[in-house]
N, C-alpha and C positions, 0 to 999 in steps of 0.2 A: 775586744773583750765582750763576752755575752752579757745580756741583761741579768741573767741568773747569777753571774759572778759579781755584779756590781751592787745589787740591792742589799740593803741592811736587813738582816733577817730578824727584825724585832717588830713588835706591834701587830703582827699578822700571823698568829699561831693557830687559830681555829677558824675554819671556814665552813659555813653551812650553805648548801645549794638546795633550792627547792625546785622541782621540776614537775610539770603536768604532762610530761612525755610527748609534748608537741615539738615540732621543728624549731619553734622560737626558743623553747627552753633548752634545746640541745646546745645552743651557743652559751647559755649560762653554765651548763655542766662542763663544757670544754674550757670556758674561761676560769671556772673555779678550780678545775684540775691543773690548768696551766699555772695559776697563782700558787696553788698548793705545792707544785713541783719547785717553783722558783724560791719559795719561802720556807720550804721544808715544813709546811703546816699540816696539821691534822684536818682532814676534810670529811664531812658527812653529807650524803646526798639523800634527800627525803622526797617522797611523793605522798600526797594527802588524799585519802579516800573520804568522801563526804559520808558522815555517819547519820545524816538525816534521811534515812530510808530503812526498810525492814532489815533486821539484823542478818538474816540469811543472805540478803543481797550484799550487805556490807562485807561479810566474810568472803563471799565469792569474788567480789571486786578486789578485795585486799589480796587474796591469794593470786589472782590473775595479774594484778598490778606488780606484785613482787617479782614474778617471772619476767614481765615486760621491762621493769626497771633494771633488772640485772642484764638483760639483753641490750637495753638502751645504752647502758653505761660501759659495757665490756670493751667495745672498740676504742673508746676514748681513754679508758684505763690503760690499755695496751699502748696507746699513742704517747701518753704522758708519763707512764711508768709510776703512777701513784695508785695505791690501793685504798680506796675510800671506804668508809663505813656507809652501808646502805640500809635504809629503813622505810617501810610503808607505815604511815601513821593515819589515825582516824580522827575526824573532827571537821570543823569549819576551817577552810584553808588558811585564812589569815591568822586566826587564833592558834591553830595547830603549829604553824610555822613559828609564830612568836614563842610558843612554849618550848619548841625544839631548840630555838636559839638560846633561850634562857637556860635550858637544861645543860647545854654544852658550853655556855658562856661564850658564844661565838663573837669573834672580833669583827667578822664581816659576813653579811648575807649576800648571796648572789641569786638573782632571779632573771628570767627571760623577760623580754619586752611585753607590754600589755597587748591584748588582742585589739586590733583596730576594726571597728564595726562601721559598715556603710551608713552614711547619713549622720554619723556622730563624730564631732571633732572635739569632744571634751574627754578629759581623763579623770573621771570621778567614780569612786565606788568600786574600783577594780581591786583584785587581790593585791597587786603590787602596791597600789596606793595605801591600802589598809595596813599592809606590812610596814611600809615606811613610817606611817603615822603611829603605829602601835608599838613597834619593837624597841625604839630608843637606841638603835644601833645603826652603823653605816650600812646602807643597802646599795649594792652595785647592780644596776639594770644593764644586762649585757645585750648589746645590739650588734656589735661587730664580731667578725670571725676571730677566734682566739689567737690566731697567728699574727694579727695586727697588734703590734706593740703600742703601748701608751707613750708615743714619742712626745706628743704635745698635750699638755693638760691646762685647762682653764678652770680656775677656782673663782666662782662668783662670791664676792664678799660684801655683805651688807652690815657687818660688825655685830650681828646678832649672835647669841650664844651658839645656836646650831651651826651657823656658817663658820665660825671660828673653830668649833670642835671638829667639823668636817675637815678643815685645813690641818688641824693638829693630827688627825688620824692619818691622812695621806702623808704627812711629814714623818710620822713614826714609821710608816711603811715605805719610806724613801720615795714617796710620790709614785709608787708602783712602777718604778724604773724609768720614768720620763726623763727627757733631756731638755725640754723647754717648758717653763712654767709661767703662766700669766695669772696675776691677781687682778680681777676686774671688778670695779665698783661703779654702779650707776646711781646718779643722784638727780633729784628734781628740785629746782629752786621754787619751792612752794609759795614763797611770798612775792614772787615776780608778778603774778596777776594782780594782787592787791596794790603793789607799787605802781603798776601801770594805771590802775583805776584811780589812784591818788595823784596821777600826773607827775610821778617822780621821774627825773631826768634819766635818759638812756645810760649816761656814764655811771650813775649810781646803781642802776639795775645791773649793768655789766660787772661793776665792782662786787656787787652782792653775789652774783653767780660765780665769779672768779674766786671769791673767798670760800665758797662752799667746796669748790674743786680743790683748792689749796688745803683746806682742812681735811678733806678725804684722802688726799695724797699723803699728808703728814701722818694720818692715822694708819694708812697702809704701810708706810715706812716703819712706824712703831711696831706694827704687827709682825712684820718680817723679822724684826730684832728679837721677838719673843718666840717665834716658831722656827726651829732649825730648818734650813732649806736644802739639806743633804748635798751641799756643794753646788747647788744651782744659784743662778743670779736671776731672781724672778723679775719679769717685766711687769711694771705697775701701770695699769690703765684706768683712768678715771674719765667717764663719759657722762655728759648730761643727757637725760631722757628717762622715760619710764623703764624700770629694770627689765620687765618682760621683753620689751622691744630691743633695748640695748644688748641684752644677753643673746637674744635670738639672732640679731644681725651680726654680732661679733662671732658667734659660732658658725654662721653661714659663710662668713668671710674668711675666717682663720682655719676652719676645718680641723679642730682638735680631735684627738682620739678619745678623750675623756673630759667630761665636765663634772666639777665637784661643787656642790652647793648644800647649804643648810636650808631647812624649811620649817616654817611655823604655820599654825592654823590661821584661818580667816575669821577674825572677830568671834562672833558667837558660834561659828561653825568649826572652831578649832579642834573640837573633838570628833568631827565628822570627816572633813576634807583637809588635805594638805594645802599649802599656800598656792596662790594662783601662778606665781613665777615658776615654782617647781613643777606645777601642773603643766605649764606651757613647755618647759624644757623637756620634761619626760615625754610629752606628746610629740614634739616636733624635732628634737635633736637627732641627727643622723649618726650619732656616736654613742658610746657608753656613757652612762650617767651614774655618779655616786651621790646619793642623797642621804642626808642625816637630819632626823627630826627629834633629836635628843632634847631633853629638858633638864634644867637644874634640879637637884634634889628639892622636893617640896612643891615643885610646879605642877 
């Protein structure tokens, strides 16, 4: 039976894809059309023209971009049999994409991977990062070819509101057709250093670390009971270590096709940059990443 026949067509009705007409964003367009076909979703594909230039240049670029966008999308439309809405919009990329997502009340945004620059190993201040931070919606960063199905999905869970909401989203969308789901939690026994400084016995230190792991597993088990697993039996993995390292090593070992995670800001920089764990995953993962930086009402 095909993936298209098995997915639950709920929770993914409106998809927005943003493209800069680069090869990287071609994967995003293809993935968006693929998902729209499988979920019978309405899809809109936009390209943003920077309006911080003379108006005559803006209009010329917009006109030319409209032609290029149509040509860019046409072969993929024929491949997936989905007729998208296509629009060239003007403004600063991240803000224009956010406004377009709000206007159509998109369930999912799909973007291409960020540009990797020589001599830079950080993922900060890019359009992708700004969109994730600003839009308050799930954002899928497409890195794989669209014919690679999401057979295995790893959801990194830290029990924050964004990570739980990210899990709820992929649950409503039947985990985008996956057949293997892992819920991964990383923890650090923060009091261990103090306990060693205080000459606490190794047995007590081990008991302390074990109790944290047990509590985390119990919390994952409770979470599974509240989030429908679409017929899947999630594997629950609790590992000691810094989240960034644990998640990175787990991805490198298990090679999932999709990683799902929530992200919050970093202390005083929460309105500027997304969290360091999401930063690292988006930078390093060789698979697609679905990130959600949603906030509760009033936050």
